[in-house]
VOMARLO-391107 format. One record per residue: y, z, x of N, C-alpha, C in turn; residue in one letter. Coordinates in nm, 4 decimals. Each point is the difference from the previous one (the first is absolute). Layout:
REM residues N
Y Z X Y Z X Y Z X A
...
***
This chain:
REM residues 114
4.4401 -11.0015 -1.6133 -0.0816 0.1047 -0.0568 0.0770 0.0806 -0.1040 M
0.1292 0.0164 0.0257 0.0857 0.0735 -0.0926 -0.0015 -0.0651 -0.1383 E
0.0118 -0.1322 -0.0032 0.0017 -0.0719 -0.1269 -0.1329 0.0138 -0.0721 T
-0.1095 -0.0111 0.0729 -0.1331 0.0136 -0.0614 -0.0163 0.1384 -0.0601 A
0.0390 0.1032 0.0728 -0.0115 0.1370 -0.0506 0.0843 0.0174 -0.1260 A
0.1200 -0.0540 0.0015 0.0888 0.0115 -0.1157 -0.0608 -0.0673 -0.1228 T
-0.0513 -0.1198 0.0179 -0.0614 -0.0732 -0.1122 -0.1195 0.0772 -0.0553 I
-0.0848 0.0512 0.0876 -0.1180 0.0739 -0.0445 0.0411 0.1287 -0.0710 I
0.1006 0.0685 0.0532 0.0465 0.1225 -0.0641 0.0519 -0.0257 -0.1414 Q
0.0783 -0.1037 -0.0159 0.0532 -0.0321 -0.1334 -0.1148 -0.0371 -0.0941 V
-0.0937 -0.0796 0.0488 -0.1165 -0.0380 -0.0807 -0.0782 0.1238 -0.0432 L
-0.0283 0.0891 0.0940 -0.0744 0.1221 -0.0337 0.0787 0.0877 -0.0971 L
0.1307 0.0085 0.0197 0.0826 0.0801 -0.0911 -0.0086 -0.0530 -0.1422 A
0.0092 -0.1305 -0.0158 -0.0073 -0.0599 -0.1339 -0.1382 0.0241 -0.0624 V
-0.1046 -0.0219 0.0776 -0.1368 0.0169 -0.0508 -0.0251 0.1450 -0.0405 I
0.0338 0.0934 0.0880 -0.0293 0.1406 -0.0289 0.0929 0.0588 -0.1051 F
0.1221 -0.0483 -0.0086 0.0879 0.0447 -0.1082 -0.0565 -0.0454 -0.1342 L
-0.0488 -0.1237 -0.0051 -0.0600 -0.0501 -0.1238 -0.1281 0.0723 -0.0354 G
-0.0887 0.0162 0.0971 -0.1282 0.0653 -0.0260 0.0189 0.1472 -0.0337 A
0.0819 0.0674 0.0782 0.0251 0.1414 -0.0263 0.0745 0.0215 -0.1300 G
0.0960 -0.0865 -0.0261 0.0738 0.0094 -0.1260 -0.0897 -0.0190 -0.1211 G
-0.0949 -0.0934 0.0111 -0.0943 -0.0235 -0.1102 -0.0870 0.1234 -0.0242 A
-0.0398 0.0652 0.1072 -0.0799 0.1223 -0.0141 0.0828 0.1103 -0.0647 K
0.1229 0.0165 0.0471 0.0864 0.1045 -0.0549 0.0370 -0.0271 -0.1458 L
0.0156 -0.1269 -0.0343 0.0368 -0.0371 -0.1367 -0.1181 0.0076 -0.0963 A
-0.1199 0.0136 0.0532 -0.1172 0.0089 -0.0864 -0.0416 -0.1337 -0.0582 G
0.0202 -0.1069 0.0752 -0.0441 -0.1319 -0.0448 -0.1501 0.0088 -0.0311 V
-0.0382 -0.0545 -0.1139 -0.1367 0.0175 -0.0498 -0.1061 -0.0399 0.1024 Q
0.0209 -0.1069 0.0749 -0.0976 -0.0413 0.0999 -0.0217 0.1103 0.1040 M
0.1090 0.0641 0.0406 -0.0107 0.1079 0.0989 -0.0719 0.1215 -0.0584 Q
0.0321 0.0335 -0.1233 -0.0680 0.1114 -0.0677 -0.1496 -0.0283 -0.0073 V
-0.0358 -0.1209 -0.0406 -0.1416 -0.0379 -0.0108 -0.0687 -0.0004 0.1362 A
0.0695 -0.0495 0.1024 -0.0590 -0.0003 0.1347 -0.0329 0.1408 0.0465 N
0.0911 0.0926 -0.0172 -0.0247 0.1365 0.0462 -0.1112 0.0663 -0.0806 F
-0.0115 -0.0336 -0.1260 -0.1138 0.0496 -0.0790 -0.1302 -0.0574 0.0545 E
-0.0003 -0.1290 0.0305 -0.1194 -0.0658 0.0532 -0.0391 0.0585 0.1354 R
0.0985 0.0353 0.0806 -0.0272 0.0579 0.1311 -0.0521 0.1438 -0.0101 Y
0.0219 0.0611 -0.1166 -0.0371 0.1402 -0.0154 0.1073 0.0953 0.0515 G
0.1221 -0.0506 0.0155 0.1116 0.0813 0.0473 0.0842 0.0445 -0.1192 Y
0.0668 0.1123 0.0153 0.0839 0.0514 -0.1077 0.1289 -0.0812 -0.0120 S
0.0619 0.0114 -0.1155 0.1288 -0.0658 -0.0195 0.1089 0.0680 0.0831 Q
-0.0176 0.1263 0.0304 0.0936 0.0685 0.0898 -0.0063 -0.0636 0.1386 R
-0.1209 -0.0349 0.0441 -0.0152 -0.0657 0.1296 0.0650 -0.1381 -0.0022 F
-0.0031 -0.0680 -0.1157 0.0703 -0.1290 -0.0138 0.1483 0.0194 0.0260 R
0.0569 0.1069 -0.0549 0.1421 0.0278 0.0198 0.0311 0.0334 0.1459 L
-0.0865 0.0779 0.0622 0.0190 0.0328 0.1415 -0.0070 -0.1276 0.0840 V
-0.0988 -0.0837 -0.0286 -0.0151 -0.1256 0.0740 0.1228 -0.0888 -0.0197 T
0.0487 -0.0085 -0.1218 0.1206 -0.0775 -0.0265 0.1195 0.0520 0.0786 G
0.0151 0.1323 0.0036 0.1107 0.0596 0.0755 -0.0146 -0.0285 0.1498 A
-0.1215 0.0098 0.0509 -0.0250 -0.0287 0.1420 0.0395 -0.1442 0.0323 V
-0.0351 -0.0925 -0.0886 0.0329 -0.1410 0.0236 0.1507 -0.0256 -0.0070 E
0.0672 0.0625 -0.0949 0.1452 -0.0175 -0.0117 0.0707 0.0612 0.1205 V
-0.0461 0.1160 0.0455 0.0573 0.0616 0.1202 -0.0210 -0.0910 0.1217 I
-0.1189 -0.0585 0.0098 -0.0269 -0.0937 0.1092 0.0922 -0.1208 -0.0051 G
0.0238 -0.0513 -0.1201 0.0920 -0.1135 -0.0170 0.1408 0.0390 0.0440 A
0.0440 0.1190 -0.0401 0.1329 0.0476 0.0401 0.0082 0.0149 0.1523 A
-0.1090 0.0472 0.0599 -0.0036 0.0125 0.1453 0.0126 -0.1341 0.0703 G
-0.0623 -0.1026 -0.0579 0.0104 -0.1339 0.0585 0.1441 -0.0504 -0.0062 M
0.0680 0.0258 -0.1111 0.1400 -0.0423 -0.0122 0.0880 0.0810 0.0954 I
-0.0202 0.1317 0.0040 0.0776 0.0838 0.0927 -0.0274 -0.0419 0.1442 A
-0.1217 -0.0467 0.0250 -0.0375 -0.0439 0.1335 0.0718 -0.1251 0.0465 G
0.0654 -0.0689 -0.0913 0.0823 -0.1141 0.0404 0.1227 0.0472 0.0770 L
0.0361 0.1269 -0.0197 0.1183 0.0564 0.0632 -0.0334 0.1018 0.1093 F
-0.1121 0.0693 -0.0186 -0.0452 0.1001 0.0971 -0.1465 -0.0295 0.0299 V
-0.0257 -0.0498 0.1186 -0.1333 -0.0455 0.0390 -0.1099 0.1034 -0.0238 E
0.0315 0.1256 0.0239 -0.0998 0.1063 -0.0147 -0.0513 0.0107 -0.1426 E
0.0848 -0.0298 -0.0968 -0.0446 0.0019 -0.1398 -0.1025 -0.1100 -0.0266 F
0.0213 -0.1151 0.0599 -0.0960 -0.1107 -0.0159 -0.1345 0.0374 0.0600 A
0.0030 0.0647 0.1150 -0.1241 0.0415 0.0654 -0.0725 0.1021 -0.0864 I
0.0734 0.1003 -0.0473 -0.0611 0.1026 -0.0855 -0.0531 -0.0601 -0.1291 A
0.0775 -0.0884 -0.0612 -0.0439 -0.0630 -0.1250 -0.1214 -0.0883 0.0237 A
-0.0058 -0.0675 0.1135 -0.1160 -0.0826 0.0320 -0.1272 0.0821 0.0095 G
0.0097 0.1139 0.0671 -0.1170 0.0886 0.0104 -0.0352 0.0563 -0.1377 V
0.0999 0.0455 -0.0735 -0.0160 0.0569 -0.1345 -0.0731 -0.0982 -0.0915 W
0.0456 -0.1246 -0.0014 -0.0607 -0.1000 -0.0876 -0.1366 -0.0450 0.0515 L
-0.0195 -0.0035 0.1312 -0.1308 -0.0361 0.0547 -0.1048 0.1022 -0.0429 A
0.0344 0.1273 0.0085 -0.0937 0.1048 -0.0432 -0.0280 -0.0136 -0.1499 V
0.1036 -0.0283 -0.0758 -0.0166 -0.0196 -0.1444 -0.0944 -0.1162 -0.0285 T
0.0143 -0.1085 0.0750 -0.0866 -0.1161 -0.0210 -0.1426 0.0241 0.0474 M
-0.0193 0.0902 0.0941 -0.1370 0.0387 0.0359 -0.0680 0.0645 -0.1213 M
0.0731 0.0845 -0.0685 -0.0527 0.0613 -0.1221 -0.0264 -0.1026 -0.1085 G
0.0904 -0.0959 -0.0133 -0.0184 -0.1051 -0.1008 -0.1220 -0.0854 0.0325 A
-0.0174 -0.0327 0.1275 -0.1168 -0.0796 0.0403 -0.1285 0.0763 -0.0263 A
-0.0017 0.1273 0.0324 -0.1170 0.0840 -0.0269 -0.0327 0.0003 -0.1501 Y
0.1036 0.0159 -0.0811 -0.0193 0.0008 -0.1456 -0.0561 -0.1333 -0.0473 T
0.0541 -0.1106 0.0512 -0.0487 -0.1316 -0.0423 -0.1425 -0.0250 0.0452 D
-0.0367 0.0474 0.1178 -0.1383 -0.0161 0.0461 -0.0958 0.0712 -0.0954 V
0.0407 0.1157 -0.0474 -0.0872 0.0802 -0.0862 0.0017 -0.0413 -0.1474 R
0.1100 -0.0561 -0.0495 0.0150 -0.0162 -0.1448 0.0384 -0.1402 -0.0476 H
0.0146 -0.0952 0.0893 0.0502 -0.1313 -0.0404 -0.0886 -0.1107 0.0557 S
0.0145 -0.1205 -0.0542 -0.0713 -0.1142 0.0584 0.0436 -0.0197 0.1454 P
-0.0883 -0.0531 0.0841 0.0288 -0.0130 0.1442 0.1319 -0.0695 0.0331 P
0.0388 -0.0991 -0.0764 0.1224 -0.0743 0.0311 0.1256 0.0865 -0.0134 A
-0.0088 0.1089 -0.0737 0.1172 0.0844 -0.0235 0.0459 0.0739 0.1259 M
-0.0846 0.0090 0.0993 0.0391 0.0724 0.1224 0.0976 -0.0813 0.0850 I
0.0111 -0.1290 -0.0258 0.0862 -0.0860 0.0827 0.1456 0.0463 -0.0042 V
0.0539 0.0242 -0.1178 0.1425 0.0362 -0.0112 0.0331 0.1279 0.0768 A
-0.0734 0.1103 -0.0196 0.0370 0.1186 0.0785 -0.0170 -0.0192 0.1508 P
-0.0973 -0.0806 0.0408 -0.0170 -0.0233 0.1437 0.1155 -0.0815 0.0574 L
0.0470 -0.0989 -0.0745 0.1157 -0.0794 0.0448 0.1240 0.0884 0.0087 V
0.0205 0.0840 -0.1022 0.1156 0.0892 0.0011 -0.0108 0.1043 0.1113 L
-0.1204 0.0453 0.0275 -0.0240 0.0911 0.1116 0.0400 -0.0668 0.1310 L
-0.0446 -0.1222 0.0192 0.0302 -0.0725 0.1235 0.1499 -0.0278 0.0136 M
0.0648 -0.0370 -0.1092 0.1445 -0.0249 0.0054 0.0770 0.1288 0.0304 L
-0.0442 0.1112 -0.0575 0.0647 0.1291 0.0271 -0.0124 0.0365 0.1469 S
-0.1190 -0.0201 0.0558 -0.0198 0.0289 0.1419 0.0777 -0.0983 0.0888 L
0.0144 -0.1221 -0.0460 0.0770 -0.0984 0.0752 0.1462 0.0432 0.0110 L
0.0546 0.0565 -0.1067 0.1364 0.0525 0.0048 0.0094 0.1081 0.1074 V
-0.0984 0.0891 0.0031 -0.0005 0.1060 0.1017 0.0010 -0.0610 0.1398 V
-0.0892 -0.0940 0.0245 -0.0095 -0.0620 0.1320 0.1289 -0.0713 0.0379 V
0.0560 -0.0758 -0.0937 0.1226 -0.0745 0.0308 0.1191 0.0919 0.0227 L
0.0073 0.1086 -0.0723 0.1143 0.0916 0.0159 -0.0156 0.0911 0.1216 R
-0.1215 0.0290 0.0397 -0.0202 0.0819 0.1193 0.0250 -0.0832 0.1253 V
-0.0364 -0.1276 -0.0066 0.0092 -0.0875 0.1194 0.1425 -0.0253 0.0437 A
***
């Protein structure tokens, strides 16, 4: 179980560092997405920071289990918001990615608590 949790944590860290970094960097696709969602660009920056913090928590959680648990909950809540946004503003297939990331984040919590 330890190995599975570690692999998932590293995967989530890479994904959220990339996604959050793209939001913080103002990648045009992210800017356009937040406009389409009806969210402010300031909220894009906040979301990017939340994702990068979650990624850092996953990496720190490789050394301190409690950080992985906190980051798992943090990112799961974030993905609930992303799923809600996709349900309201995106084609139906777009909800798959946030739901998978939500499930993986919760899986880290379960594996690290167990």
